[in-house]
PDB file of N, CA, C and O in Angstrom:
ATOM      1  N   MET A   1       0.688  -1.227   0.085  1.00  0.00           N
ATOM      2  CA  MET A   1      -0.125   0.054  -0.052  1.00  0.00           C
ATOM      3  C   MET A   1       1.001   1.266   0.274  1.00  0.00           C
ATOM      4  O   MET A   1       1.932   1.311   1.078  1.00  0.00           O
ATOM      5  N   VAL A   2       0.456   2.292  -0.785  1.00  0.00           N
ATOM      6  CA  VAL A   2       1.196   3.539  -0.937  1.00  0.00           C
ATOM      7  C   VAL A   2       0.485   4.635  -0.107  1.00  0.00           C
ATOM      8  O   VAL A   2      -0.734   4.745  -0.233  1.00  0.00           O
ATOM      9  N   ALA A   3       1.064   5.339   0.616  1.00  0.00           N
ATOM     10  CA  ALA A   3       0.506   6.415   1.287  1.00  0.00           C
ATOM     11  C   ALA A   3       0.453   7.657   0.189  1.00  0.00           C
ATOM     12  O   ALA A   3       1.508   8.241  -0.056  1.00  0.00           O
ATOM     13  N   GLU A   4      -0.543   7.988  -0.348  1.00  0.00           N
ATOM     14  CA  GLU A   4      -0.796   8.760  -1.254  1.00  0.00           C
ATOM     15  C   GLU A   4      -0.317  10.251  -1.100  1.00  0.00           C
ATOM     16  O   GLU A   4       0.152  10.843  -2.071  1.00  0.00           O
ATOM     17  N   ALA A   5      -0.448  10.885   0.198  1.00  0.00           N
ATOM     18  CA  ALA A   5      -0.047  12.146   0.759  1.00  0.00           C
ATOM     19  C   ALA A   5       1.492  12.240   0.551  1.00  0.00           C
ATOM     20  O   ALA A   5       2.091  13.219   0.105  1.00  0.00           O
ATOM     21  N   ALA A   6       2.065  10.983   0.975  1.00  0.00           N
ATOM     22  CA  ALA A   6       3.532  11.007   1.101  1.00  0.00           C
ATOM     23  C   ALA A   6       4.206  10.898  -0.390  1.00  0.00           C
ATOM     24  O   ALA A   6       5.228  11.518  -0.684  1.00  0.00           O
ATOM     25  N   LEU A   7       3.413   9.914  -1.419  1.00  0.00           N
ATOM     26  CA  LEU A   7       3.388   9.976  -2.806  1.00  0.00           C
ATOM     27  C   LEU A   7       3.741  11.269  -3.440  1.00  0.00           C
ATOM     28  O   LEU A   7       4.761  11.562  -4.063  1.00  0.00           O
ATOM     29  N   ILE A   8       2.387  12.199  -3.075  1.00  0.00           N
ATOM     30  CA  ILE A   8       2.391  13.306  -3.825  1.00  0.00           C
ATOM     31  C   ILE A   8       3.576  14.316  -3.455  1.00  0.00           C
ATOM     32  O   ILE A   8       4.170  14.966  -4.314  1.00  0.00           O
ATOM     33  N   VAL A   9       3.838  14.376  -2.187  1.00  0.00           N
ATOM     34  CA  VAL A   9       5.128  15.268  -1.757  1.00  0.00           C
ATOM     35  C   VAL A   9       6.323  14.656  -2.354  1.00  0.00           C
ATOM     36  O   VAL A   9       7.125  15.434  -2.872  1.00  0.00           O
ATOM     37  N   ALA A  10       6.587  13.380  -2.373  1.00  0.00           N
ATOM     38  CA  ALA A  10       7.940  13.051  -2.974  1.00  0.00           C
ATOM     39  C   ALA A  10       7.860  13.403  -4.525  1.00  0.00           C
ATOM     40  O   ALA A  10       8.888  13.884  -4.999  1.00  0.00           O
ATOM     41  N   LEU A  11       6.848  13.238  -5.320  1.00  0.00           N
ATOM     42  CA  LEU A  11       7.002  13.254  -6.421  1.00  0.00           C
ATOM     43  C   LEU A  11       7.167  14.929  -7.044  1.00  0.00           C
ATOM     44  O   LEU A  11       7.728  15.227  -8.098  1.00  0.00           O
ATOM     45  N   HIS A  12       6.592  15.769  -6.188  1.00  0.00           N
ATOM     46  CA  HIS A  12       6.668  17.289  -6.547  1.00  0.00           C
ATOM     47  C   HIS A  12       7.958  17.661  -6.254  1.00  0.00           C
ATOM     48  O   HIS A  12       8.574  18.402  -7.021  1.00  0.00           O
ATOM     49  N   ASP A  13       8.602  17.102  -4.908  1.00  0.00           N
ATOM     50  CA  ASP A  13       9.853  17.494  -4.439  1.00  0.00           C
ATOM     51  C   ASP A  13      11.278  16.818  -5.396  1.00  0.00           C
ATOM     52  O   ASP A  13      12.471  17.116  -5.344  1.00  0.00           O
ATOM     53  N   GLY A  14      10.668  15.989  -6.090  1.00  0.00           N
ATOM     54  CA  GLY A  14      11.707  15.352  -6.929  1.00  0.00           C
ATOM     55  C   GLY A  14      12.516  14.387  -5.801  1.00  0.00           C
ATOM     56  O   GLY A  14      13.735  14.228  -5.869  1.00  0.00           O
ATOM     57  N   GLN A  15      11.877  13.912  -5.002  1.00  0.00           N
ATOM     58  CA  GLN A  15      12.593  12.806  -4.216  1.00  0.00           C
ATOM     59  C   GLN A  15      12.512  11.444  -5.271  1.00  0.00           C
ATOM     60  O   GLN A  15      13.470  10.693  -5.450  1.00  0.00           O
ATOM     61  N   ILE A  16      11.319  11.302  -5.857  1.00  0.00           N
ATOM     62  CA  ILE A  16      11.226  10.289  -6.770  1.00  0.00           C
ATOM     63  C   ILE A  16      10.923  10.786  -7.979  1.00  0.00           C
ATOM     64  O   ILE A  16      10.476  11.929  -8.081  1.00  0.00           O
ATOM     65  N   ARG A  17      11.154   9.884  -9.193  1.00  0.00           N
ATOM     66  CA  ARG A  17      10.962  10.572 -10.580  1.00  0.00           C
ATOM     67  C   ARG A  17       9.709  10.116 -11.082  1.00  0.00           C
ATOM     68  O   ARG A  17       9.096  10.836 -11.869  1.00  0.00           O
ATOM     69  N   GLY A  18       9.186   8.865 -10.682  1.00  0.00           N
ATOM     70  CA  GLY A  18       7.873   8.446 -11.283  1.00  0.00           C
ATOM     71  C   GLY A  18       7.280   7.542 -10.444  1.00  0.00           C
ATOM     72  O   GLY A  18       7.847   7.210  -9.403  1.00  0.00           O
ATOM     73  N   ALA A  19       6.007   7.014 -10.819  1.00  0.00           N
ATOM     74  CA  ALA A  19       5.086   6.172 -10.094  1.00  0.00           C
ATOM     75  C   ALA A  19       3.906   5.888 -11.106  1.00  0.00           C
ATOM     76  O   ALA A  19       3.497   6.566 -12.049  1.00  0.00           O
ATOM     77  N   ALA A  20       3.543   4.822 -10.673  1.00  0.00           N
ATOM     78  CA  ALA A  20       2.110   4.287 -11.444  1.00  0.00           C
ATOM     79  C   ALA A  20       1.271   3.760 -10.277  1.00  0.00           C
ATOM     80  O   ALA A  20       1.715   3.202  -9.274  1.00  0.00           O
ATOM     81  N   LEU A  21      -0.250   4.072 -10.612  1.00  0.00           N
ATOM     82  CA  LEU A  21      -0.932   3.599  -9.571  1.00  0.00           C
ATOM     83  C   LEU A  21      -2.069   3.094 -10.279  1.00  0.00           C
ATOM     84  O   LEU A  21      -2.369   3.672 -11.323  1.00  0.00           O
ATOM     85  N   ASP A  22      -2.857   1.975  -9.843  1.00  0.00           N
ATOM     86  CA  ASP A  22      -4.070   1.238 -10.531  1.00  0.00           C
ATOM     87  C   ASP A  22      -5.137   1.202  -9.164  1.00  0.00           C
ATOM     88  O   ASP A  22      -6.312   0.879  -9.343  1.00  0.00           O
ATOM     89  N   VAL A  23      -4.803   1.437  -8.256  1.00  0.00           N
ATOM     90  CA  VAL A  23      -5.545   1.606  -6.996  1.00  0.00           C
ATOM     91  C   VAL A  23      -5.375   2.823  -6.256  1.00  0.00           C
ATOM     92  O   VAL A  23      -4.282   3.388  -6.221  1.00  0.00           O
ATOM     93  N   TYR A  24      -6.486   3.303  -5.605  1.00  0.00           N
ATOM     94  CA  TYR A  24      -6.299   4.582  -5.004  1.00  0.00           C
ATOM     95  C   TYR A  24      -6.968   4.753  -3.620  1.00  0.00           C
ATOM     96  O   TYR A  24      -8.053   4.171  -3.606  1.00  0.00           O
ATOM     97  N   GLU A  25      -6.695   5.313  -2.552  1.00  0.00           N
ATOM     98  CA  GLU A  25      -7.194   5.546  -1.371  1.00  0.00           C
ATOM     99  C   GLU A  25      -8.468   6.325  -1.766  1.00  0.00           C
ATOM    100  O   GLU A  25      -8.495   7.215  -2.615  1.00  0.00           O
ATOM    101  N   GLY A  26      -9.706   5.800  -0.917  1.00  0.00           N
ATOM    102  CA  GLY A  26     -10.886   6.485  -1.234  1.00  0.00           C
ATOM    103  C   GLY A  26     -11.890   6.150  -2.548  1.00  0.00           C
ATOM    104  O   GLY A  26     -12.939   6.691  -2.897  1.00  0.00           O
ATOM    105  N   GLU A  27     -11.069   4.943  -3.173  1.00  0.00           N
ATOM    106  CA  GLU A  27     -12.013   4.734  -4.564  1.00  0.00           C
ATOM    107  C   GLU A  27     -13.349   4.865  -4.738  1.00  0.00           C
ATOM    108  O   GLU A  27     -13.959   4.152  -3.942  1.00  0.00           O
ATOM    109  N   PRO A  28     -14.020   5.465  -5.430  1.00  0.00           N
ATOM    110  CA  PRO A  28     -13.776   5.625  -6.662  1.00  0.00           C
ATOM    111  C   PRO A  28     -13.280   7.120  -7.115  1.00  0.00           C
ATOM    112  O   PRO A  28     -13.048   7.484  -8.268  1.00  0.00           O
ATOM    113  N   ARG A  29     -13.177   7.899  -5.904  1.00  0.00           N
ATOM    114  CA  ARG A  29     -12.736   9.169  -6.025  1.00  0.00           C
ATOM    115  C   ARG A  29     -11.139   9.176  -6.116  1.00  0.00           C
ATOM    116  O   ARG A  29     -10.444   8.459  -5.396  1.00  0.00           O
ATOM    117  N   VAL A  30     -10.691   9.947  -6.952  1.00  0.00           N
ATOM    118  CA  VAL A  30      -9.351  10.273  -6.959  1.00  0.00           C
ATOM    119  C   VAL A  30      -8.720  11.618  -6.285  1.00  0.00           C
ATOM    120  O   VAL A  30      -9.179  12.722  -6.580  1.00  0.00           O
ATOM    121  N   ASN A  31      -7.758  11.483  -5.460  1.00  0.00           N
ATOM    122  CA  ASN A  31      -7.271  12.718  -4.927  1.00  0.00           C
ATOM    123  C   ASN A  31      -6.940  13.845  -5.958  1.00  0.00           C
ATOM    124  O   ASN A  31      -6.122  13.488  -6.806  1.00  0.00           O
ATOM    125  N   PRO A  32      -7.237  14.682  -6.033  1.00  0.00           N
ATOM    126  CA  PRO A  32      -7.040  15.924  -6.907  1.00  0.00           C
ATOM    127  C   PRO A  32      -5.478  16.159  -7.226  1.00  0.00           C
ATOM    128  O   PRO A  32      -4.997  16.317  -8.348  1.00  0.00           O
ATOM    129  N   ALA A  33      -4.702  16.148  -5.839  1.00  0.00           N
ATOM    130  CA  ALA A  33      -3.309  16.277  -6.000  1.00  0.00           C
ATOM    131  C   ALA A  33      -2.814  15.247  -7.007  1.00  0.00           C
ATOM    132  O   ALA A  33      -1.932  15.586  -7.797  1.00  0.00           O
ATOM    133  N   LEU A  34      -3.331  13.976  -7.038  1.00  0.00           N
ATOM    134  CA  LEU A  34      -2.750  13.074  -7.738  1.00  0.00           C
ATOM    135  C   LEU A  34      -2.466  13.268  -9.308  1.00  0.00           C
ATOM    136  O   LEU A  34      -1.516  12.947 -10.021  1.00  0.00           O
ATOM    137  N   LEU A  35      -3.739  13.953  -9.561  1.00  0.00           N
ATOM    138  CA  LEU A  35      -3.777  14.346 -11.014  1.00  0.00           C
ATOM    139  C   LEU A  35      -2.773  15.323 -11.524  1.00  0.00           C
ATOM    140  O   LEU A  35      -2.505  15.289 -12.725  1.00  0.00           O
ATOM    141  N   ASP A  36      -2.054  16.392 -10.564  1.00  0.00           N
ATOM    142  CA  ASP A  36      -1.327  17.109 -10.762  1.00  0.00           C
ATOM    143  C   ASP A  36       0.261  17.021 -10.442  1.00  0.00           C
ATOM    144  O   ASP A  36       1.102  17.915 -10.541  1.00  0.00           O
ATOM    145  N   ALA A  37       0.412  15.721 -10.044  1.00  0.00           N
ATOM    146  CA  ALA A  37       1.616  15.188  -9.664  1.00  0.00           C
ATOM    147  C   ALA A  37       2.558  14.897 -10.872  1.00  0.00           C
ATOM    148  O   ALA A  37       2.152  14.141 -11.755  1.00  0.00           O
ATOM    149  N   PRO A  38       3.891  15.503 -10.958  1.00  0.00           N
ATOM    150  CA  PRO A  38       4.686  15.146 -12.096  1.00  0.00           C
ATOM    151  C   PRO A  38       5.142  13.682 -11.961  1.00  0.00           C
ATOM    152  O   PRO A  38       5.308  13.124 -10.876  1.00  0.00           O
ATOM    153  N   GLY A  39       5.355  13.035 -13.339  1.00  0.00           N
ATOM    154  CA  GLY A  39       5.899  11.657 -13.349  1.00  0.00           C
ATOM    155  C   GLY A  39       5.028  10.472 -12.645  1.00  0.00           C
ATOM    156  O   GLY A  39       5.465   9.483 -12.057  1.00  0.00           O
ATOM    157  N   LEU A  40       3.676  10.848 -12.869  1.00  0.00           N
ATOM    158  CA  LEU A  40       2.810   9.828 -12.298  1.00  0.00           C
ATOM    159  C   LEU A  40       1.673   9.356 -13.261  1.00  0.00           C
ATOM    160  O   LEU A  40       0.805  10.098 -13.720  1.00  0.00           O
ATOM    161  N   ILE A  41       1.803   7.983 -13.509  1.00  0.00           N
ATOM    162  CA  ILE A  41       0.740   7.346 -14.462  1.00  0.00           C
ATOM    163  C   ILE A  41      -0.318   6.864 -13.330  1.00  0.00           C
ATOM    164  O   ILE A  41      -0.049   6.473 -12.194  1.00  0.00           O
ATOM    165  N   LEU A  42      -1.704   7.007 -13.993  1.00  0.00           N
ATOM    166  CA  LEU A  42      -2.690   6.614 -13.452  1.00  0.00           C
ATOM    167  C   LEU A  42      -3.745   5.865 -14.322  1.00  0.00           C
ATOM    168  O   LEU A  42      -4.308   6.402 -15.275  1.00  0.00           O
ATOM    169  N   THR A  43      -3.970   4.574 -13.917  1.00  0.00           N
ATOM    170  CA  THR A  43      -4.682   3.914 -14.580  1.00  0.00           C
ATOM    171  C   THR A  43      -6.190   3.300 -14.023  1.00  0.00           C
ATOM    172  O   THR A  43      -6.166   2.995 -12.831  1.00  0.00           O
ATOM    173  N   PRO A  44      -7.396   3.097 -14.674  1.00  0.00           N
ATOM    174  CA  PRO A  44      -8.629   2.866 -13.939  1.00  0.00           C
ATOM    175  C   PRO A  44      -8.813   1.587 -13.468  1.00  0.00           C
ATOM    176  O   PRO A  44      -9.770   0.921 -13.863  1.00  0.00           O
ATOM    177  N   HIS A  45      -7.871   1.078 -12.527  1.00  0.00           N
ATOM    178  CA  HIS A  45      -8.074  -0.221 -11.673  1.00  0.00           C
ATOM    179  C   HIS A  45      -8.315  -1.210 -12.765  1.00  0.00           C
ATOM    180  O   HIS A  45      -9.424  -1.732 -12.878  1.00  0.00           O
ATOM    181  N   ILE A  46      -7.164  -1.541 -13.712  1.00  0.00           N
ATOM    182  CA  ILE A  46      -7.481  -2.377 -14.583  1.00  0.00           C
ATOM    183  C   ILE A  46      -6.175  -3.477 -14.657  1.00  0.00           C
ATOM    184  O   ILE A  46      -6.071  -4.243 -15.615  1.00  0.00           O
ATOM    185  N   ALA A  47      -5.304  -3.468 -13.663  1.00  0.00           N
ATOM    186  CA  ALA A  47      -4.000  -4.032 -13.828  1.00  0.00           C
ATOM    187  C   ALA A  47      -4.260  -5.530 -13.850  1.00  0.00           C
ATOM    188  O   ALA A  47      -3.279  -6.212 -14.149  1.00  0.00           O
ATOM    189  N   SER A  48      -5.443  -6.199 -13.578  1.00  0.00           N
ATOM    190  CA  SER A  48      -5.765  -7.662 -13.779  1.00  0.00           C
ATOM    191  C   SER A  48      -6.494  -7.720 -15.169  1.00  0.00           C
ATOM    192  O   SER A  48      -6.983  -8.791 -15.527  1.00  0.00           O
ATOM    193  N   ALA A  49      -6.569  -6.793 -15.828  1.00  0.00           N
ATOM    194  CA  ALA A  49      -7.252  -7.184 -17.336  1.00  0.00           C
ATOM    195  C   ALA A  49      -6.708  -8.128 -18.260  1.00  0.00           C
ATOM    196  O   ALA A  49      -7.410  -8.664 -19.118  1.00  0.00           O
ATOM    197  N   GLY A  50      -5.394  -8.373 -18.111  1.00  0.00           N
ATOM    198  CA  GLY A  50      -4.706  -9.146 -18.990  1.00  0.00           C
ATOM    199  C   GLY A  50      -5.561 -10.528 -19.090  1.00  0.00           C
ATOM    200  O   GLY A  50      -6.162 -11.024 -18.137  1.00  0.00           O
ATOM    201  N   GLU A  51      -5.509 -11.104 -20.504  1.00  0.00           N
ATOM    202  CA  GLU A  51      -6.283 -12.188 -20.757  1.00  0.00           C
ATOM    203  C   GLU A  51      -5.805 -13.434 -19.744  1.00  0.00           C
ATOM    204  O   GLU A  51      -6.638 -14.123 -19.154  1.00  0.00           O
ATOM    205  N   ALA A  52      -4.548 -13.612 -19.632  1.00  0.00           N
ATOM    206  CA  ALA A  52      -4.160 -14.980 -18.676  1.00  0.00           C
ATOM    207  C   ALA A  52      -4.841 -14.778 -17.420  1.00  0.00           C
ATOM    208  O   ALA A  52      -5.531 -15.680 -16.944  1.00  0.00           O
ATOM    209  N   THR A  53      -4.695 -13.620 -16.825  1.00  0.00           N
ATOM    210  CA  THR A  53      -5.174 -13.498 -15.429  1.00  0.00           C
ATOM    211  C   THR A  53      -6.749 -13.565 -15.510  1.00  0.00           C
ATOM    212  O   THR A  53      -7.224 -14.079 -14.497  1.00  0.00           O
ATOM    213  N   ARG A  54      -7.651 -13.192 -16.420  1.00  0.00           N
ATOM    214  CA  ARG A  54      -8.859 -13.288 -16.482  1.00  0.00           C
ATOM    215  C   ARG A  54      -9.278 -14.693 -16.449  1.00  0.00           C
ATOM    216  O   ARG A  54     -10.241 -15.075 -15.783  1.00  0.00           O
ATOM    217  N   ASP A  55      -8.223 -15.799 -17.494  1.00  0.00           N
ATOM    218  CA  ASP A  55      -8.764 -16.966 -17.527  1.00  0.00           C
ATOM    219  C   ASP A  55      -8.400 -17.728 -16.492  1.00  0.00           C
ATOM    220  O   ASP A  55      -8.927 -18.833 -16.360  1.00  0.00           O
ATOM    221  N   THR A  56      -7.529 -17.315 -15.668  1.00  0.00           N
ATOM    222  CA  THR A  56      -7.111 -17.950 -14.365  1.00  0.00           C
ATOM    223  C   THR A  56      -8.166 -17.911 -13.643  1.00  0.00           C
ATOM    224  O   THR A  56      -8.718 -18.926 -13.217  1.00  0.00           O
ATOM    225  N   VAL A  57      -8.652 -16.459 -13.377  1.00  0.00           N
ATOM    226  CA  VAL A  57      -9.717 -16.171 -12.382  1.00  0.00           C
ATOM    227  C   VAL A  57     -11.304 -16.889 -12.613  1.00  0.00           C
ATOM    228  O   VAL A  57     -12.168 -17.102 -11.762  1.00  0.00           O
ATOM    229  N   GLY A  58     -11.322 -17.142 -13.964  1.00  0.00           N
ATOM    230  CA  GLY A  58     -12.471 -17.836 -14.561  1.00  0.00           C
ATOM    231  C   GLY A  58     -12.505 -19.405 -13.911  1.00  0.00           C
ATOM    232  O   GLY A  58     -13.264 -19.871 -13.062  1.00  0.00           O
ATOM    233  N   ILE A  59     -11.549 -19.938 -14.538  1.00  0.00           N
ATOM    234  CA  ILE A  59     -11.251 -21.298 -13.806  1.00  0.00           C
ATOM    235  C   ILE A  59     -11.522 -21.549 -12.353  1.00  0.00           C
ATOM    236  O   ILE A  59     -12.316 -22.386 -11.926  1.00  0.00           O
ATOM    237  N   LEU A  60     -10.790 -20.749 -11.647  1.00  0.00           N
ATOM    238  CA  LEU A  60     -10.527 -20.765 -10.335  1.00  0.00           C
ATOM    239  C   LEU A  60     -12.579 -20.426  -9.755  1.00  0.00           C
ATOM    240  O   LEU A  60     -13.099 -21.058  -8.835  1.00  0.00           O
ATOM    241  N   ALA A  61     -13.000 -19.810 -10.223  1.00  0.00           N
ATOM    242  CA  ALA A  61     -14.360 -19.565  -9.864  1.00  0.00           C
ATOM    243  C   ALA A  61     -15.112 -20.818  -9.955  1.00  0.00           C
ATOM    244  O   ALA A  61     -15.763 -21.265  -9.011  1.00  0.00           O
ATOM    245  N   VAL A  62     -14.993 -21.515 -11.374  1.00  0.00           N
ATOM    246  CA  VAL A  62     -15.798 -22.514 -11.689  1.00  0.00           C
ATOM    247  C   VAL A  62     -15.155 -23.944 -10.606  1.00  0.00           C
ATOM    248  O   VAL A  62     -15.879 -24.864 -10.226  1.00  0.00           O
ATOM    249  N   ASP A  63     -13.704 -23.816 -10.283  1.00  0.00           N
ATOM    250  CA  ASP A  63     -13.240 -24.777  -9.588  1.00  0.00           C
ATOM    251  C   ASP A  63     -13.879 -24.825  -7.949  1.00  0.00           C
ATOM    252  O   ASP A  63     -14.120 -25.916  -7.431  1.00  0.00           O
ATOM    253  N   ASN A  64     -14.086 -23.709  -7.315  1.00  0.00           N
ATOM    254  CA  ASN A  64     -14.676 -23.171  -6.260  1.00  0.00           C
ATOM    255  C   ASN A  64     -16.097 -23.489  -6.373  1.00  0.00           C
ATOM    256  O   ASN A  64     -16.403 -24.174  -5.398  1.00  0.00           O
ATOM    257  N   ALA A  65     -17.106 -23.287  -7.147  1.00  0.00           N
ATOM    258  CA  ALA A  65     -18.502 -23.643  -7.455  1.00  0.00           C
ATOM    259  C   ALA A  65     -18.391 -25.133  -7.272  1.00  0.00           C
ATOM    260  O   ALA A  65     -18.924 -25.741  -6.344  1.00  0.00           O
ATOM    261  N   ALA A  66     -17.577 -25.743  -8.334  1.00  0.00           N
ATOM    262  CA  ALA A  66     -17.588 -27.325  -8.205  1.00  0.00           C
ATOM    263  C   ALA A  66     -17.365 -27.794  -6.818  1.00  0.00           C
ATOM    264  O   ALA A  66     -18.204 -28.539  -6.312  1.00  0.00           O
ATOM    265  N   ALA A  67     -16.273 -27.416  -6.130  1.00  0.00           N
ATOM    266  CA  ALA A  67     -16.120 -27.917  -4.704  1.00  0.00           C
ATOM    267  C   ALA A  67     -17.335 -27.739  -3.850  1.00  0.00           C
ATOM    268  O   ALA A  67     -17.810 -28.708  -3.257  1.00  0.00           O
ATOM    269  N   VAL A  68     -17.891 -26.471  -3.757  1.00  0.00           N
ATOM    270  CA  VAL A  68     -19.050 -26.489  -2.918  1.00  0.00           C
ATOM    271  C   VAL A  68     -20.049 -27.427  -3.436  1.00  0.00           C
ATOM    272  O   VAL A  68     -20.475 -28.302  -2.683  1.00  0.00           O
ATOM    273  N   LEU A  69     -20.501 -27.331  -4.740  1.00  0.00           N
ATOM    274  CA  LEU A  69     -21.437 -28.253  -5.228  1.00  0.00           C
ATOM    275  C   LEU A  69     -21.232 -29.722  -4.639  1.00  0.00           C
ATOM    276  O   LEU A  69     -22.209 -30.327  -4.199  1.00  0.00           O
ATOM    277  N   ALA A  70     -20.136 -30.216  -4.633  1.00  0.00           N
ATOM    278  CA  ALA A  70     -19.629 -31.535  -3.939  1.00  0.00           C
ATOM    279  C   ALA A  70     -19.605 -31.762  -2.718  1.00  0.00           C
ATOM    280  O   ALA A  70     -19.257 -32.821  -2.197  1.00  0.00           O
ATOM    281  N   GLY A  71     -20.018 -30.664  -2.108  1.00  0.00           N
ATOM    282  CA  GLY A  71     -20.135 -30.758  -0.221  1.00  0.00           C
ATOM    283  C   GLY A  71     -18.742 -30.406   0.435  1.00  0.00           C
ATOM    284  O   GLY A  71     -18.533 -30.525   1.642  1.00  0.00           O
ATOM    285  N   GLU A  72     -17.724 -29.920  -0.565  1.00  0.00           N
ATOM    286  CA  GLU A  72     -16.443 -29.488   0.116  1.00  0.00           C
ATOM    287  C   GLU A  72     -16.484 -27.973   0.205  1.00  0.00           C
ATOM    288  O   GLU A  72     -17.322 -27.256  -0.341  1.00  0.00           O
ATOM    289  N   PRO A  73     -15.381 -27.546   1.029  1.00  0.00           N
ATOM    290  CA  PRO A  73     -15.002 -26.152   1.462  1.00  0.00           C
ATOM    291  C   PRO A  73     -14.689 -25.591  -0.024  1.00  0.00           C
ATOM    292  O   PRO A  73     -14.095 -26.351  -0.788  1.00  0.00           O
ATOM    293  N   PRO A  74     -15.076 -24.228  -0.499  1.00  0.00           N
ATOM    294  CA  PRO A  74     -14.342 -23.507  -1.462  1.00  0.00           C
ATOM    295  C   PRO A  74     -12.680 -23.557  -1.419  1.00  0.00           C
ATOM    296  O   PRO A  74     -12.064 -23.493  -0.355  1.00  0.00           O
ATOM    297  N   LEU A  75     -12.061 -23.676  -2.667  1.00  0.00           N
ATOM    298  CA  LEU A  75     -10.735 -23.385  -2.394  1.00  0.00           C
ATOM    299  C   LEU A  75     -10.181 -22.246  -2.271  1.00  0.00           C
ATOM    300  O   LEU A  75      -8.966 -22.149  -2.097  1.00  0.00           O
ATOM    301  N   THR A  76     -11.027 -21.152  -2.345  1.00  0.00           N
ATOM    302  CA  THR A  76     -10.485 -19.686  -1.672  1.00  0.00           C
ATOM    303  C   THR A  76     -11.683 -19.072  -1.096  1.00  0.00           C
ATOM    304  O   THR A  76     -12.462 -18.304  -1.661  1.00  0.00           O
ATOM    305  N   PRO A  77     -11.722 -19.467  -0.019  1.00  0.00           N
ATOM    306  CA  PRO A  77     -12.991 -18.896   0.687  1.00  0.00           C
ATOM    307  C   PRO A  77     -12.875 -17.205   1.041  1.00  0.00           C
ATOM    308  O   PRO A  77     -11.811 -16.785   1.494  1.00  0.00           O
ATOM    309  N   VAL A  78     -13.837 -16.423   0.847  1.00  0.00           N
ATOM    310  CA  VAL A  78     -13.884 -15.148   1.217  1.00  0.00           C
ATOM    311  C   VAL A  78     -14.120 -14.956   2.777  1.00  0.00           C
ATOM    312  O   VAL A  78     -15.164 -15.319   3.319  1.00  0.00           O
ATOM    313  N   ARG A  79     -13.136 -14.395   3.412  1.00  0.00           N
ATOM    314  CA  ARG A  79     -13.294 -13.843   4.651  1.00  0.00           C
ATOM    315  C   ARG A  79     -13.685 -12.994   5.103  1.00  0.00           C
ATOM    316  O   ARG A  79     -13.628 -12.865   6.326  1.00  0.00           O
TER     317      ARG A  79
END
């Protein structure tokens, strides 16, 4: 996790030259100071949008459902 306020200061002060964020504090609201930070790339929460990741997630969902329907605990329970 990144402390957005510290990141903003570090970017503006030149302590770091760049960063990229896909998740933000207080989503879906984006801190306006992030939008003005130099060297910052913002993406709209899409880091897992690759085909391989989505295929893996889909297979895992099916495997979880099959386990529960067979009377077993899910492979990846949500707590």
